[in-house]
All heavy atoms as a GROMACS GRO file, in nm:
protein
  646
    1MET      N    1   1.842   0.554   3.925
    1MET     CA    2   1.821   0.499   3.793
    1MET      C    3   1.694   0.412   3.799
    1MET      O    4   1.676   0.335   3.890
    1MET     CB    5   1.943   0.414   3.753
    1MET     CG    6   1.944   0.379   3.609
    1MET     SD    7   2.093   0.294   3.557
    1MET     CE    8   2.217   0.420   3.576
    2LYS      N    9   1.609   0.431   3.699
    2LYS     CA   10   1.480   0.361   3.695
    2LYS      C   11   1.490   0.233   3.610
    2LYS      O   12   1.536   0.237   3.499
    2LYS     CB   13   1.376   0.455   3.637
    2LYS     CG   14   1.237   0.402   3.639
    2LYS     CD   15   1.130   0.504   3.604
    2LYS     CE   16   1.168   0.606   3.504
    2LYS     NZ   17   1.056   0.690   3.457
    3SER      N   18   1.446   0.121   3.665
    3SER     CA   19   1.445  -0.006   3.591
    3SER      C   20   1.323  -0.012   3.500
    3SER      O   21   1.212   0.024   3.542
    3SER     CB   22   1.444  -0.125   3.687
    3SER     OG   23   1.432  -0.244   3.615
    4THR      N   24   1.343  -0.060   3.377
    4THR     CA   25   1.230  -0.075   3.286
    4THR      C   26   1.177  -0.219   3.286
    4THR      O   27   1.069  -0.244   3.237
    4THR     CB   28   1.272  -0.041   3.141
    4THR    OG1   29   1.372  -0.135   3.100
    4THR    CG2   30   1.323   0.099   3.132
    5GLY      N   31   1.256  -0.311   3.339
    5GLY     CA   32   1.217  -0.451   3.337
    5GLY      C   33   1.239  -0.517   3.202
    5GLY      O   34   1.205  -0.632   3.181
    6ILE      N   35   1.299  -0.445   3.108
    6ILE     CA   36   1.324  -0.497   2.974
    6ILE      C   37   1.462  -0.560   2.970
    6ILE      O   38   1.559  -0.500   3.013
    6ILE     CB   39   1.313  -0.386   2.869
    6ILE    CG1   40   1.175  -0.325   2.870
    6ILE    CG2   41   1.351  -0.438   2.730
    6ILE    CD1   42   1.162  -0.198   2.787
    7VAL      N   43   1.471  -0.681   2.918
    7VAL     CA   44   1.600  -0.751   2.903
    7VAL      C   45   1.618  -0.785   2.758
    7VAL      O   46   1.527  -0.834   2.690
    7VAL     CB   47   1.603  -0.879   2.989
    7VAL    CG1   48   1.733  -0.957   2.970
    7VAL    CG2   49   1.581  -0.846   3.136
    8ARG      N   50   1.736  -0.761   2.705
    8ARG     CA   51   1.769  -0.792   2.564
    8ARG      C   52   1.901  -0.866   2.560
    8ARG      O   53   1.992  -0.838   2.638
    8ARG     CB   54   1.783  -0.664   2.480
    8ARG     CG   55   1.652  -0.589   2.460
    8ARG     CD   56   1.563  -0.671   2.368
    8ARG     NE   57   1.445  -0.597   2.327
    8ARG     CZ   58   1.322  -0.617   2.373
    8ARG    NH1   59   1.304  -0.708   2.464
    8ARG    NH2   60   1.222  -0.548   2.329
    9LYS      N   61   1.913  -0.961   2.468
    9LYS     CA   62   2.037  -1.033   2.447
    9LYS      C   63   2.126  -0.959   2.347
    9LYS      O   64   2.076  -0.894   2.256
    9LYS     CB   65   2.010  -1.174   2.393
    9LYS     CG   66   1.946  -1.264   2.496
    9LYS     CD   67   1.934  -1.405   2.442
    9LYS     CE   68   1.872  -1.493   2.549
    9LYS     NZ   69   1.862  -1.632   2.506
   10VAL      N   70   2.257  -0.971   2.364
   10VAL     CA   71   2.353  -0.918   2.271
   10VAL      C   72   2.370  -1.020   2.161
   10VAL      O   73   2.389  -1.138   2.187
   10VAL     CB   74   2.488  -0.891   2.342
   10VAL    CG1   75   2.592  -0.840   2.243
   10VAL    CG2   76   2.468  -0.794   2.456
   11ASP      N   77   2.364  -0.975   2.034
   11ASP     CA   78   2.380  -1.072   1.924
   11ASP      C   79   2.529  -1.096   1.895
   11ASP      O   80   2.616  -1.039   1.961
   11ASP     CB   81   2.304  -1.028   1.798
   11ASP     CG   82   2.365  -0.912   1.722
   11ASP    OD1   83   2.476  -0.867   1.757
   11ASP    OD2   84   2.300  -0.863   1.627
   12GLU      N   85   2.557  -1.181   1.798
   12GLU     CA   86   2.696  -1.220   1.770
   12GLU      C   87   2.781  -1.104   1.719
   12GLU      O   88   2.903  -1.111   1.724
   12GLU     CB   89   2.701  -1.336   1.668
   12GLU     CG   90   2.629  -1.312   1.538
   12GLU     CD   91   2.478  -1.335   1.543
   12GLU    OE1   92   2.429  -1.395   1.640
   12GLU    OE2   93   2.411  -1.290   1.451
   13LEU      N   94   2.721  -0.995   1.679
   13LEU     CA   95   2.796  -0.876   1.635
   13LEU      C   96   2.804  -0.771   1.744
   13LEU      O   97   2.853  -0.661   1.724
   13LEU     CB   98   2.734  -0.815   1.508
   13LEU     CG   99   2.738  -0.903   1.383
   13LEU    CD1  100   2.663  -0.837   1.271
   13LEU    CD2  101   2.879  -0.936   1.345
   14GLY      N  102   2.756  -0.805   1.865
   14GLY     CA  103   2.763  -0.711   1.979
   14GLY      C  104   2.650  -0.610   1.982
   14GLY      O  105   2.657  -0.512   2.055
   15ARG      N  106   2.545  -0.634   1.906
   15ARG     CA  107   2.435  -0.537   1.900
   15ARG      C  108   2.322  -0.576   1.994
   15ARG      O  109   2.304  -0.692   2.027
   15ARG     CB  110   2.377  -0.531   1.758
   15ARG     CG  111   2.479  -0.488   1.653
   15ARG     CD  112   2.424  -0.499   1.516
   15ARG     NE  113   2.388  -0.636   1.484
   15ARG     CZ  114   2.364  -0.682   1.362
   15ARG    NH1  115   2.371  -0.600   1.258
   15ARG    NH2  116   2.335  -0.807   1.340
   16ILE      N  117   2.248  -0.472   2.037
   16ILE     CA  118   2.122  -0.491   2.108
   16ILE      C  119   2.017  -0.408   2.038
   16ILE      O  120   2.050  -0.312   1.967
   16ILE     CB  121   2.132  -0.450   2.258
   16ILE    CG1  122   2.168  -0.303   2.270
   16ILE    CG2  123   2.227  -0.540   2.332
   16ILE    CD1  124   2.152  -0.250   2.410
   17VAL      N  125   1.891  -0.444   2.057
   17VAL     CA  126   1.781  -0.368   2.000
   17VAL      C  127   1.714  -0.287   2.112
   17VAL      O  128   1.680  -0.344   2.215
   17VAL     CB  129   1.679  -0.461   1.933
   17VAL    CG1  130   1.558  -0.382   1.884
   17VAL    CG2  131   1.745  -0.534   1.817
   18LEU      N  132   1.702  -0.156   2.091
   18LEU     CA  133   1.629  -0.074   2.186
   18LEU      C  134   1.480  -0.086   2.156
   18LEU      O  135   1.438  -0.058   2.042
   18LEU     CB  136   1.671   0.072   2.177
   18LEU     CG  137   1.817   0.103   2.210
   18LEU    CD1  138   1.845   0.250   2.185
   18LEU    CD2  139   1.849   0.065   2.352
   19PRO      N  140   1.400  -0.124   2.252
   19PRO     CA  141   1.257  -0.140   2.227
   19PRO      C  142   1.194  -0.009   2.180
   19PRO      O  143   1.236   0.100   2.218
   19PRO     CB  144   1.200  -0.180   2.361
   19PRO     CG  145   1.318  -0.235   2.437
   19PRO     CD  146   1.436  -0.161   2.387
   20VAL      N  147   1.093  -0.022   2.094
   20VAL     CA  148   1.028   0.094   2.035
   20VAL      C  149   0.972   0.188   2.143
   20VAL      O  150   0.970   0.308   2.129
   20VAL     CB  151   0.922   0.052   1.933
   20VAL    CG1  152   0.804  -0.018   1.998
   20VAL    CG2  153   0.878   0.171   1.849
   21GLU      N  154   0.922   0.129   2.256
   21GLU     CA  155   0.868   0.213   2.363
   21GLU      C  156   0.972   0.308   2.418
   21GLU      O  157   0.945   0.425   2.442
   21GLU     CB  158   0.814   0.125   2.477
   21GLU     CG  159   0.704   0.034   2.436
   21GLU     CD  160   0.753  -0.100   2.380
   21GLU    OE1  161   0.874  -0.131   2.391
   21GLU    OE2  162   0.669  -0.176   2.327
   22LEU      N  163   1.096   0.258   2.434
   22LEU     CA  164   1.204   0.345   2.483
   22LEU      C  165   1.242   0.448   2.379
   22LEU      O  166   1.268   0.565   2.410
   22LEU     CB  167   1.328   0.261   2.520
   22LEU     CG  168   1.317   0.178   2.645
   22LEU    CD1  169   1.446   0.096   2.664
   22LEU    CD2  170   1.293   0.265   2.766
   23ARG      N  171   1.251   0.407   2.253
   23ARG     CA  172   1.288   0.501   2.147
   23ARG      C  173   1.185   0.611   2.136
   23ARG      O  174   1.220   0.728   2.119
   23ARG     CB  175   1.303   0.428   2.013
   23ARG     CG  176   1.423   0.335   2.012
   23ARG     CD  177   1.440   0.272   1.876
   23ARG     NE  178   1.313   0.218   1.830
   23ARG     CZ  179   1.299   0.103   1.769
   23ARG    NH1  180   1.399   0.028   1.743
   23ARG    NH2  181   1.180   0.062   1.733
   24ARG      N  182   1.058   0.579   2.146
   24ARG     CA  183   0.954   0.683   2.143
   24ARG      C  184   0.964   0.777   2.263
   24ARG      O  185   0.956   0.898   2.249
   24ARG     CB  186   0.816   0.618   2.138
   24ARG     CG  187   0.784   0.556   2.005
   24ARG     CD  188   0.645   0.497   2.006
   24ARG     NE  189   0.620   0.428   1.880
   24ARG     CZ  190   0.540   0.322   1.865
   24ARG    NH1  191   0.477   0.274   1.970
   24ARG    NH2  192   0.522   0.267   1.748
   25THR      N  193   0.981   0.720   2.380
   25THR     CA  194   0.988   0.799   2.503
   25THR      C  195   1.107   0.895   2.499
   25THR      O  196   1.096   1.011   2.541
   25THR     CB  197   1.004   0.707   2.626
   25THR    OG1  198   0.891   0.622   2.634
   25THR    CG2  199   1.017   0.787   2.755
   26LEU      N  200   1.219   0.850   2.444
   26LEU     CA  201   1.342   0.931   2.440
   26LEU      C  202   1.358   1.005   2.308
   26LEU      O  203   1.461   1.068   2.287
   26LEU     CB  204   1.464   0.843   2.466
   26LEU     CG  205   1.462   0.772   2.603
   26LEU    CD1  206   1.579   0.674   2.611
   26LEU    CD2  207   1.469   0.875   2.714
   27ASP      N  208   1.260   0.996   2.221
   27ASP     CA  209   1.261   1.063   2.090
   27ASP      C  210   1.386   1.026   2.009
   27ASP      O  211   1.457   1.110   1.958
   27ASP     CB  212   1.254   1.216   2.109
   27ASP     CG  213   1.226   1.289   1.978
   27ASP    OD1  214   1.160   1.228   1.890
   27ASP    OD2  215   1.271   1.402   1.963
   28ILE      N  216   1.412   0.897   2.003
   28ILE     CA  217   1.524   0.843   1.926
   28ILE      C  218   1.469   0.788   1.796
   28ILE      O  219   1.387   0.696   1.795
   28ILE     CB  220   1.601   0.733   2.002
   28ILE    CG1  221   1.661   0.792   2.133
   28ILE    CG2  222   1.708   0.671   1.916
   28ILE    CD1  223   1.719   0.688   2.224
   29ALA      N  224   1.514   0.845   1.683
   29ALA     CA  225   1.466   0.802   1.551
   29ALA      C  226   1.575   0.724   1.481
   29ALA      O  227   1.691   0.722   1.521
   29ALA     CB  228   1.428   0.925   1.469
   30VAL      N  229   1.536   0.660   1.372
   30VAL     CA  230   1.631   0.588   1.288
   30VAL      C  231   1.741   0.686   1.244
   30VAL      O  232   1.712   0.800   1.209
   30VAL     CB  233   1.559   0.526   1.166
   30VAL    CG1  234   1.658   0.463   1.070
   30VAL    CG2  235   1.456   0.426   1.210
   31HIS      N  236   1.863   0.644   1.252
   31HIS     CA  237   1.983   0.719   1.215
   31HIS      C  238   2.023   0.827   1.316
   31HIS      O  239   2.122   0.899   1.291
   31HIS     CB  240   1.971   0.783   1.074
   31HIS     CG  241   1.944   0.684   0.967
   31HIS    ND1  242   2.032   0.582   0.934
   31HIS    CD2  243   1.836   0.664   0.887
   31HIS    CE1  244   1.979   0.508   0.836
   31HIS    NE2  245   1.862   0.556   0.806
   32ASP      N  246   1.952   0.840   1.426
   32ASP     CA  247   2.000   0.930   1.533
   32ASP      C  248   2.127   0.872   1.591
   32ASP      O  249   2.151   0.752   1.592
   32ASP     CB  250   1.897   0.942   1.646
   32ASP     CG  251   1.786   1.040   1.615
   32ASP    OD1  252   1.793   1.108   1.509
   32ASP    OD2  253   1.690   1.044   1.693
   33GLU      N  254   2.216   0.959   1.639
   33GLU     CA  255   2.340   0.917   1.700
   33GLU      C  256   2.323   0.909   1.852
   33GLU      O  257   2.256   0.993   1.912
   33GLU     CB  258   2.452   1.015   1.666
   33GLU     CG  259   2.481   1.021   1.518
   33GLU     CD  260   2.587   1.123   1.485
   33GLU    OE1  261   2.579   1.236   1.539
   33GLU    OE2  262   2.676   1.091   1.406
   34LEU      N  263   2.385   0.807   1.910
   34LEU     CA  264   2.383   0.789   2.056
   34LEU      C  265   2.525   0.795   2.108
   34LEU      O  266   2.618   0.739   2.045
   34LEU     CB  267   2.321   0.654   2.095
   34LEU     CG  268   2.176   0.631   2.055
   34LEU    CD1  269   2.133   0.493   2.096
   34LEU    CD2  270   2.083   0.736   2.114
   35GLU      N  271   2.545   0.861   2.220
   35GLU     CA  272   2.675   0.863   2.286
   35GLU      C  273   2.680   0.745   2.384
   35GLU      O  274   2.580   0.712   2.446
   35GLU     CB  275   2.696   0.991   2.364
   35GLU     CG  276   2.713   1.115   2.278
   35GLU     CD  277   2.738   1.238   2.361
   35GLU    OE1  278   2.640   1.298   2.407
   35GLU    OE2  279   2.856   1.274   2.380
   36ILE      N  280   2.796   0.685   2.398
   36ILE     CA  281   2.812   0.571   2.488
   36ILE      C  282   2.909   0.613   2.597
   36ILE      O  283   3.020   0.660   2.571
   36ILE     CB  284   2.868   0.450   2.412
   36ILE    CG1  285   2.774   0.412   2.297
   36ILE    CG2  286   2.886   0.331   2.507
   36ILE    CD1  287   2.833   0.309   2.201
   37TYR      N  288   2.864   0.600   2.722
   37TYR     CA  289   2.945   0.632   2.837
   37TYR      C  290   2.960   0.510   2.926
   37TYR      O  291   2.877   0.422   2.926
   37TYR     CB  292   2.874   0.740   2.924
   37TYR     CG  293   2.862   0.872   2.859
   37TYR    CD1  294   2.748   0.907   2.787
   37TYR    CD2  295   2.961   0.968   2.870
   37TYR    CE1  296   2.733   1.031   2.727
   37TYR    CE2  297   2.947   1.092   2.812
   37TYR     CZ  298   2.835   1.123   2.742
   37TYR     OH  299   2.822   1.244   2.683
   38LEU      N  300   3.068   0.508   3.005
   38LEU     CA  301   3.082   0.410   3.110
   38LEU      C  302   3.071   0.483   3.242
   38LEU      O  303   3.135   0.585   3.266
   38LEU     CB  304   3.220   0.343   3.102
   38LEU     CG  305   3.241   0.252   2.980
   38LEU    CD1  306   3.384   0.196   2.983
   38LEU    CD2  307   3.140   0.140   2.979
   39ASP      N  308   2.990   0.430   3.332
   39ASP     CA  309   2.973   0.482   3.468
   39ASP      C  310   3.000   0.366   3.561
   39ASP      O  311   2.914   0.288   3.590
   39ASP     CB  312   2.832   0.537   3.487
   39ASP     CG  313   2.806   0.595   3.623
   39ASP    OD1  314   2.904   0.613   3.697
   39ASP    OD2  315   2.691   0.621   3.657
   40GLU      N  316   3.124   0.358   3.605
   40GLU     CA  317   3.172   0.244   3.684
   40GLU      C  318   3.145   0.115   3.606
   40GLU      O  319   3.208   0.093   3.504
   40GLU     CB  320   3.111   0.244   3.823
   40GLU     CG  321   3.156   0.364   3.906
   40GLU     CD  322   3.097   0.364   4.044
   40GLU    OE1  323   3.049   0.261   4.089
   40GLU    OE2  324   3.100   0.473   4.107
   41ASP      N  325   3.051   0.035   3.649
   41ASP     CA  326   3.025  -0.092   3.579
   41ASP      C  327   2.900  -0.087   3.493
   41ASP      O  328   2.844  -0.189   3.455
   41ASP     CB  329   3.014  -0.206   3.682
   41ASP     CG  330   2.896  -0.190   3.776
   41ASP    OD1  331   2.847  -0.075   3.789
   41ASP    OD2  332   2.855  -0.289   3.840
   42LYS      N  333   2.854   0.034   3.457
   42LYS     CA  334   2.734   0.050   3.380
   42LYS      C  335   2.768   0.108   3.242
   42LYS      O  336   2.856   0.193   3.230
   42LYS     CB  337   2.636   0.142   3.449
   42LYS     CG  338   2.587   0.092   3.582
   42LYS     CD  339   2.509   0.201   3.653
   42LYS     CE  340   2.477   0.165   3.795
   42LYS     NZ  341   2.594   0.164   3.882
   43VAL      N  342   2.693   0.068   3.140
   43VAL     CA  343   2.701   0.129   3.008
   43VAL      C  344   2.581   0.221   2.996
   43VAL      O  345   2.468   0.179   3.019
   43VAL     CB  346   2.696   0.021   2.897
   43VAL    CG1  347   2.697   0.088   2.761
   43VAL    CG2  348   2.813  -0.076   2.910
   44VAL      N  349   2.605   0.348   2.963
   44VAL     CA  350   2.500   0.447   2.954
   44VAL      C  351   2.490   0.497   2.812
   44VAL      O  352   2.593   0.534   2.752
   44VAL     CB  353   2.528   0.565   3.051
   44VAL    CG1  354   2.418   0.670   3.041
   44VAL    CG2  355   2.544   0.516   3.194
   45LEU      N  356   2.371   0.495   2.755
   45LEU     CA  357   2.348   0.551   2.623
   45LEU      C  358   2.272   0.682   2.637
   45LEU      O  359   2.179   0.692   2.717
   45LEU     CB  360   2.263   0.455   2.539
   45LEU     CG  361   2.320   0.317   2.511
   45LEU    CD1  362   2.219   0.232   2.437
   45LEU    CD2  363   2.448   0.326   2.433
   46ARG      N  364   2.314   0.781   2.560
   46ARG     CA  365   2.246   0.911   2.560
   46ARG      C  366   2.236   0.962   2.418
   46ARG      O  367   2.331   0.951   2.342
   46ARG     CB  368   2.321   1.009   2.649
   46ARG     CG  369   2.246   1.139   2.670
   46ARG     CD  370   2.310   1.223   2.774
   46ARG     NE  371   2.418   1.300   2.712
   46ARG     CZ  372   2.499   1.379   2.777
   46ARG    NH1  373   2.492   1.390   2.907
   46ARG    NH2  374   2.592   1.448   2.714
   47LYS      N  375   2.121   1.020   2.385
   47LYS     CA  376   2.105   1.078   2.252
   47LYS      C  377   2.208   1.188   2.233
   47LYS      O  378   2.223   1.276   2.317
   47LYS     CB  379   1.962   1.131   2.236
   47LYS     CG  380   1.931   1.172   2.094
   47LYS     CD  381   1.785   1.208   2.082
   47LYS     CE  382   1.754   1.257   1.940
   47LYS     NZ  383   1.614   1.287   1.923
   48PHE      N  384   2.280   1.181   2.123
   48PHE     CA  385   2.386   1.278   2.097
   48PHE      C  386   2.328   1.406   2.045
   48PHE      O  387   2.243   1.409   1.957
   48PHE     CB  388   2.484   1.224   1.992
   48PHE     CG  389   2.590   1.318   1.955
   48PHE    CD1  390   2.695   1.346   2.040
   48PHE    CD2  391   2.585   1.386   1.834
   48PHE    CE1  392   2.795   1.437   2.005
   48PHE    CE2  393   2.684   1.477   1.796
   48PHE     CZ  394   2.788   1.502   1.883
   49GLU      N  395   2.375   1.518   2.104
   49GLU     CA  396   2.340   1.649   2.056
   49GLU      C  397   2.466   1.732   2.047
   49GLU      O  398   2.547   1.727   2.141
   49GLU     CB  399   2.238   1.717   2.152
   49GLU     CG  400   2.106   1.647   2.156
   49GLU     CD  401   2.006   1.723   2.243
   49GLU    OE1  402   2.023   1.845   2.261
   49GLU    OE2  403   1.911   1.660   2.288
   50ASN      N  404   2.485   1.801   1.936
   50ASN     CA  405   2.600   1.888   1.926
   50ASN      C  406   2.593   1.993   2.034
   50ASN      O  407   2.488   2.051   2.058
   50ASN     CB  408   2.603   1.954   1.789
   50ASN     CG  409   2.642   1.857   1.681
   50ASN    OD1  410   2.725   1.770   1.701
   50ASN    ND2  411   2.587   1.873   1.562
   51SER      N  412   2.706   2.014   2.100
   51SER     CA  413   2.709   2.115   2.205
   51SER      C  414   2.849   2.176   2.215
   51SER      O  415   2.947   2.118   2.168
   51SER     CB  416   2.667   2.056   2.340
   51SER     OG  417   2.757   1.954   2.377
   52CYS      N  418   2.856   2.291   2.280
   52CYS     CA  419   2.982   2.363   2.297
   52CYS      C  420   3.077   2.280   2.384
   52CYS      O  421   3.037   2.228   2.490
   52CYS     CB  422   2.956   2.500   2.359
   52CYS     SG  423   3.105   2.592   2.396
   53LEU      N  424   3.200   2.274   2.344
   53LEU     CA  425   3.303   2.205   2.416
   53LEU      C  426   3.322   2.260   2.557
   53LEU      O  427   3.353   2.186   2.650
   53LEU     CB  428   3.436   2.213   2.338
   53LEU     CG  429   3.560   2.156   2.399
   53LEU    CD1  430   3.550   2.004   2.409
   53LEU    CD2  431   3.682   2.195   2.315
   54PHE      N  432   3.300   2.389   2.573
   54PHE     CA  433   3.330   2.456   2.701
   54PHE      C  434   3.208   2.469   2.794
   54PHE      O  435   3.220   2.446   2.912
   54PHE     CB  436   3.391   2.594   2.676
   54PHE     CG  437   3.518   2.588   2.599
   54PHE    CD1  438   3.523   2.629   2.467
   54PHE    CD2  439   3.633   2.540   2.658
   54PHE    CE1  440   3.639   2.623   2.395
   54PHE    CE2  441   3.751   2.531   2.588
   54PHE     CZ  442   3.755   2.573   2.455
   55CYS      N  443   3.093   2.506   2.738
   55CYS     CA  444   2.979   2.535   2.827
   55CYS      C  445   2.857   2.447   2.802
   55CYS      O  446   2.756   2.461   2.868
   55CYS     CB  447   2.939   2.680   2.814
   55CYS     SG  448   2.856   2.721   2.656
   56ALA      N  449   2.865   2.355   2.704
   56ALA     CA  450   2.760   2.262   2.672
   56ALA      C  451   2.635   2.325   2.607
   56ALA      O  452   2.534   2.260   2.592
   56ALA     CB  453   2.718   2.178   2.794
   57ALA      N  454   2.644   2.451   2.570
   57ALA     CA  455   2.531   2.515   2.498
   57ALA      C  456   2.514   2.444   2.364
   57ALA      O  457   2.608   2.393   2.305
   57ALA     CB  458   2.558   2.664   2.476
   58ASN      N  459   2.387   2.442   2.314
   58ASN     CA  460   2.364   2.375   2.186
   58ASN      C  461   2.308   2.470   2.080
   58ASN      O  462   2.253   2.427   1.982
   58ASN     CB  463   2.275   2.252   2.205
   58ASN     CG  464   2.141   2.288   2.265
   58ASN    OD1  465   2.112   2.404   2.288
   58ASN    ND2  466   2.061   2.186   2.292
   59LYS      N  467   2.327   2.598   2.099
   59LYS     CA  468   2.283   2.698   2.003
   59LYS      C  469   2.400   2.785   1.963
   59LYS      O  470   2.494   2.805   2.041
   59LYS     CB  471   2.172   2.784   2.063
   59LYS     CG  472   2.047   2.704   2.096
   59LYS     CD  473   1.932   2.797   2.121
   59LYS     CE  474   1.806   2.734   2.158
   59LYS     NZ  475   1.743   2.632   2.148
   60ARG      N  476   2.394   2.842   1.842
   60ARG     CA  477   2.496   2.932   1.789
   60ARG      C  478   2.635   2.867   1.793
   60ARG      O  479   2.730   2.923   1.844
   60ARG     CB  480   2.495   3.062   1.868
   60ARG     CG  481   2.364   3.136   1.862
   60ARG     CD  482   2.363   3.262   1.941
   60ARG     NE  483   2.491   3.335   1.917
   60ARG     CZ  484   2.527   3.444   1.982
   60ARG    NH1  485   2.450   3.494   2.072
   60ARG    NH2  486   2.640   3.502   1.955
   61LEU      N  487   2.645   2.746   1.739
   61LEU     CA  488   2.771   2.673   1.739
   61LEU      C  489   2.849   2.698   1.612
   61LEU      O  490   2.793   2.711   1.502
   61LEU     CB  491   2.745   2.524   1.750
   61LEU     CG  492   2.675   2.476   1.879
   61LEU    CD1  493   2.645   2.327   1.868
   61LEU    CD2  494   2.759   2.507   1.999
   62VAL      N  495   2.980   2.703   1.626
   62VAL     CA  496   3.071   2.703   1.512
   62VAL      C  497   3.169   2.588   1.533
   62VAL      O  498   3.194   2.547   1.647
   62VAL     CB  499   3.149   2.836   1.496
   62VAL    CG1  500   3.056   2.950   1.461
   62VAL    CG2  501   3.228   2.867   1.623
   63CYS      N  502   3.214   2.531   1.425
   63CYS     CA  503   3.308   2.421   1.434
   63CYS      C  504   3.448   2.472   1.410
   63CYS      O  505   3.475   2.538   1.307
   63CYS     CB  506   3.271   2.314   1.333
   63CYS     SG  507   3.373   2.164   1.346
   64TYR      N  508   3.539   2.448   1.504
   64TYR     CA  509   3.679   2.489   1.490
   64TYR      C  510   3.767   2.367   1.516
   64TYR      O  511   3.759   2.306   1.624
   64TYR     CB  512   3.712   2.601   1.587
   64TYR     CG  513   3.859   2.640   1.582
   64TYR    CD1  514   3.906   2.709   1.470
   64TYR    CD2  515   3.946   2.608   1.682
   64TYR    CE1  516   4.040   2.745   1.460
   64TYR    CE2  517   4.081   2.643   1.673
   64TYR     CZ  518   4.127   2.711   1.563
   64TYR     OH  519   4.260   2.744   1.553
   65MET      N  520   3.841   2.328   1.417
   65MET     CA  521   3.933   2.213   1.425
   65MET      C  522   3.856   2.087   1.474
   65MET      O  523   3.905   2.012   1.558
   65MET     CB  524   4.050   2.243   1.514
   65MET     CG  525   4.138   2.356   1.457
   65MET     SD  526   4.285   2.391   1.554
   65MET     CE  527   4.382   2.245   1.522
   66GLY      N  528   3.735   2.069   1.423
   66GLY     CA  529   3.658   1.950   1.455
   66GLY      C  530   3.585   1.955   1.588
   66GLY      O  531   3.523   1.857   1.629
   67LYS      N  532   3.590   2.068   1.657
   67LYS     CA  533   3.525   2.083   1.787
   67LYS      C  534   3.422   2.191   1.778
   67LYS      O  535   3.442   2.293   1.715
   67LYS     CB  536   3.627   2.119   1.896
   67LYS     CG  537   3.744   2.024   1.909
   67LYS     CD  538   3.700   1.889   1.958
   67LYS     CE  539   3.822   1.798   1.971
   67LYS     NZ  540   3.787   1.661   1.995
   68ASN      N  541   3.308   2.172   1.846
   68ASN     CA  542   3.202   2.273   1.850
   68ASN      C  543   3.226   2.372   1.963
   68ASN      O  544   3.252   2.332   2.076
   68ASN     CB  545   3.066   2.206   1.870
   68ASN     CG  546   3.024   2.125   1.749
   68ASN    OD1  547   3.039   2.170   1.636
   68ASN    ND2  548   2.976   2.005   1.772
   69VAL      N  549   3.215   2.500   1.930
   69VAL     CA  550   3.230   2.608   2.026
   69VAL      C  551   3.117   2.708   2.000
   69VAL      O  552   3.093   2.745   1.884
   69VAL     CB  553   3.368   2.680   2.015
   69VAL    CG1  554   3.382   2.785   2.119
   69VAL    CG2  555   3.480   2.577   2.022
   70CYS      N  556   3.049   2.750   2.105
   70CYS     CA  557   2.940   2.848   2.084
   70CYS      C  558   3.000   2.987   2.067
   70CYS      O  559   3.113   3.015   2.112
   70CYS     CB  560   2.840   2.844   2.200
   70CYS     SG  561   2.899   2.914   2.356
   71LEU      N  562   2.924   3.074   2.007
   71LEU     CA  563   2.973   3.212   1.979
   71LEU      C  564   2.998   3.288   2.109
   71LEU      O  565   3.087   3.376   2.113
   71LEU     CB  566   2.876   3.286   1.889
   71LEU     CG  567   2.867   3.228   1.746
   71LEU    CD1  568   2.762   3.304   1.667
   71LEU    CD2  569   3.002   3.230   1.678
   72ASP      N  570   2.924   3.260   2.216
   72ASP     CA  571   2.950   3.327   2.343
   72ASP      C  572   3.088   3.292   2.397
   72ASP      O  573   3.160   3.378   2.447
   72ASP     CB  574   2.841   3.291   2.447
   72ASP     CG  575   2.705   3.346   2.411
   72ASP    OD1  576   2.700   3.448   2.338
   72ASP    OD2  577   2.606   3.290   2.455
   73CYS      N  578   3.126   3.164   2.386
   73CYS     CA  579   3.261   3.125   2.434
   73CYS      C  580   3.370   3.182   2.343
   73CYS      O  581   3.475   3.221   2.391
   73CYS     CB  582   3.269   2.972   2.443
   73CYS     SG  583   3.178   2.905   2.585
   74VAL      N  584   3.342   3.188   2.212
   74VAL     CA  585   3.438   3.247   2.120
   74VAL      C  586   3.460   3.394   2.163
   74VAL      O  587   3.573   3.441   2.169
   74VAL     CB  588   3.390   3.240   1.974
   74VAL    CG1  589   3.478   3.324   1.884
   74VAL    CG2  590   3.388   3.095   1.929
   75GLN      N  591   3.352   3.466   2.189
   75GLN     CA  592   3.364   3.607   2.230
   75GLN      C  593   3.441   3.617   2.362
   75GLN      O  594   3.526   3.705   2.376
   75GLN     CB  595   3.223   3.668   2.244
   75GLN     CG  596   3.228   3.814   2.283
   75GLN     CD  597   3.086   3.875   2.294
   75GLN    OE1  598   2.987   3.807   2.267
   75GLN    NE2  599   3.081   3.999   2.333
   76ALA      N  600   3.411   3.531   2.457
   76ALA     CA  601   3.480   3.535   2.586
   76ALA      C  602   3.631   3.509   2.568
   76ALA      O  603   3.714   3.576   2.632
   76ALA     CB  604   3.420   3.433   2.681
   77MET      N  605   3.665   3.418   2.479
   77MET     CA  606   3.808   3.391   2.453
   77MET      C  607   3.874   3.511   2.387
   77MET      O  608   3.988   3.548   2.421
   77MET     CB  609   3.823   3.267   2.367
   77MET     CG  610   3.797   3.139   2.443
   77MET     SD  611   3.829   2.991   2.345
   77MET     CE  612   3.685   2.985   2.241
   78ASN      N  613   3.804   3.575   2.294
   78ASN     CA  614   3.860   3.694   2.226
   78ASN      C  615   3.884   3.807   2.324
   78ASN      O  616   3.981   3.884   2.312
   78ASN     CB  617   3.769   3.741   2.114
   78ASN     CG  618   3.779   3.652   1.993
   78ASN    OD1  619   3.881   3.592   1.968
   78ASN    ND2  620   3.672   3.644   1.915
   79GLU      N  621   3.799   3.820   2.426
   79GLU     CA  622   3.814   3.927   2.523
   79GLU      C  623   3.934   3.903   2.613
   79GLU      O  624   3.990   3.995   2.668
   79GLU     CB  625   3.686   3.939   2.609
   79GLU     CG  626   3.570   3.995   2.530
   79GLU     CD  627   3.437   3.988   2.605
   79GLU    OE1  628   3.437   3.938   2.721
   79GLU    OE2  629   3.335   4.030   2.551
   80GLN      N  630   3.975   3.777   2.631
   80GLN     CA  631   4.089   3.745   2.717
   80GLN      C  632   4.223   3.758   2.645
   80GLN      O  633   4.325   3.753   2.708
   80GLN     CB  634   4.073   3.608   2.778
   80GLN     CG  635   3.961   3.602   2.878
   80GLN     CD  636   3.965   3.475   2.961
   80GLN    OE1  637   4.055   3.393   2.946
   80GLN    NE2  638   3.870   3.462   3.050
   81ILE      N  639   4.218   3.772   2.515
   81ILE     CA  640   4.343   3.781   2.437
   81ILE      C  641   4.394   3.925   2.438
   81ILE      O  642   4.330   4.019   2.432
   81ILE     CB  643   4.322   3.731   2.291
   81ILE    CG1  644   4.291   3.583   2.297
   81ILE    CG2  645   4.446   3.757   2.209
   81ILE    CD1  646   4.260   3.522   2.162
   0.00000   0.00000   0.00000
């Protein structure tokens, strides 16, 4: 993990501000969604991208019962039935 040397305080509502340099580097725009993960004692933010529940593909997605599944996985499931 690479240190940026940037330190930010958490405000009274629990928010932090991501510096513009990081947002530009990671292509994070206003209203983009970020996923929040815990990795042992670390909080990890990652830009959210819709992806297949099974194979993580992000193309040819369909939504079934609130979950994204790619058409390749749908076809593979149909072949097993």
